[in-house]
C-alpha positions, 0 to 999 in steps of 0.5 A, spaced: 500 539 470 496 531 470 503 528 471 503 532 478 495 530 479 498 522 479 503 524 483 499 526 488 494 521 488 500 517 489 501 520 495 494 520 496 493 512 497 499 511 501 496 516 506 490 512 506 494 505 507 497 508 512 492 511 515 487 504 514 494 501 520 493 507 524 486 507 525 486 499 525 492 500 530 487 503 535 481 499 534 486 494 536 489 497 543 495 497 539 500 503 541 503 507 536 510 511 536 511 514 528 506 514 522 510 515 516 510 518 509 515 516 506 522 513 508 529 515 511 531 521 515 524 526 517 523 533 513 517 535 517 511 533 522 508 534 528 507 531 534 500 529 537 497 525 544 505 521 543 505 520 535 510 523 530 507 524 524 512 525 520 514 526 511 520 523 511 525 523 505 524 518 501 517 518 497 517 510 497 511 509 501 510 509 508 510 505 514 506 506 522 511 504 527 508 501 534 511 503 541 514 498 543 521 497 546 521 488 545 520 483 540 516 480 546 511 485 547 509 485 539 508 477 540 505 478 547 499 482 543 494 476 541 494 474 534 488 477 532 489 484 534 496 484 530 492 480 524 487 486 524 493 492 525 496 489 519 492 488 515 489 496 516 492 497 510 490 493 505 483 494 507 483 501 508 485 501 500 480 497 497 475 501 501 477 507 498 478 504 491 470 502 491 470 509 494 473 512 487 470 508 482 464 508 486 465 516 484 466 515 476 461 511 475 456 516 478 460 521 473 460 518 467 453 514 467 446 515 468 446 510 475 442 510 481 447 511 488 445 503 490 447 501 482 453 505 481 455 502 488 454 494 486 458 496 479 464 499 483 465 493 487 463 489 483 469 493 478 474 492 484 473 485 485 475 484 478 480 489 478 484 485 484 483 478 480 486 480 474 492 485 476 493 478 482 493 474 475 498 479 472 503 479 478 507 473 476 510 477 469 514 481 475 519 477 475 518 474 468 517 480 465 522 485 468 522 489 462 515 493 464 516 493 471 515 500 473 516 504 479 514 510 481 516 515 475 514 510 471 507 510 474 506 518 476 507 518 467 504 513 466 498 515 470 499 523 467 497 519 461 490 516 463 489 522 466 490 527 461 484 523 456 478 525 461 479 529 468 473 524 470 479 518 470 482 521 476 478 517 480 478 511 475 486 511 476 486 512 484 481 506 485 486 502 480 492 505 484 489 503 491 487 496 489 493 495 486 498 497 492 492 492 496 493 486 492 501 487 492 501 487 500 497 481 500 503 478 497 506 472 502 513 476 503 516 478 510 516 485 509 509 486 506 502 485 509 500 479 507 507 476 508 507 479 516 499 475 517 502 469 513 507 469 519 503 471 525 499 464 524 504 460 522 508 461 529 502 460 533 503 453 530 511 453 530 513 458 535 520 457 533 518 460 528 519 467 532 526 466 531 528 467 524 523 473 523 528 478 523 533 474 517 526 474 513 524 481 514 531 482 512 530 478 506 523 481 504 527 487 504 532 486 500 526 483 494 522 488 494 529 493 493 531 489 488 524 490 484 524 498 486 532 498 483 530 495 477 523 498 476 527 505 477 532 503 472 526 501 468 523 508 468 529 511 467 531 508 461 525 509 458 526 517 459 532 516 455 531 513 449 
């Protein structure tokens, strides 16, 4: 059952991330065509106010597709609004993480609301620094890289020790997703925001945006395959 809880938490964090993008799109007046949890073929969903809300076949993330016909329409949107949309998911994950850590502190310690909130914010900042410092190990110590199977396993074991750890685990995982998405890879939120800023200075960069995105996807898929392989290897040994 704890593994099911871990999987539900991962799904919830992805939903929070994409929900942050959706809210940011509304704030930035950017029309949205598709809100998807997962990638690949549509499994189930519904349409509301012109947006196709869907659950897709491959549960490895999610995406928001703006209702734009061409790349020129995207670049016609003011830079500030594009960056708000792009970083909306990261901001949502950080806010969600602080909320989860706040609840955890309130449940496990005798603290006032203000003290628990301040401690949760401090913890979130410390955890983000720790996650950032550990990122280079993804490329130097790939054996320890974990995919969705490994994360569910580790999360299940973590939660099994104390039910309240659900909130701590949710907060840590949400911060992890936020930090990873800030990496300067074109396919990630941080890379997109950086590229938008750079193309404002060097407009010809727009011509290579597609190629950079493909390269970014290749890197992400490579890491995903490696992480899943590590997970399977640990299961069979």
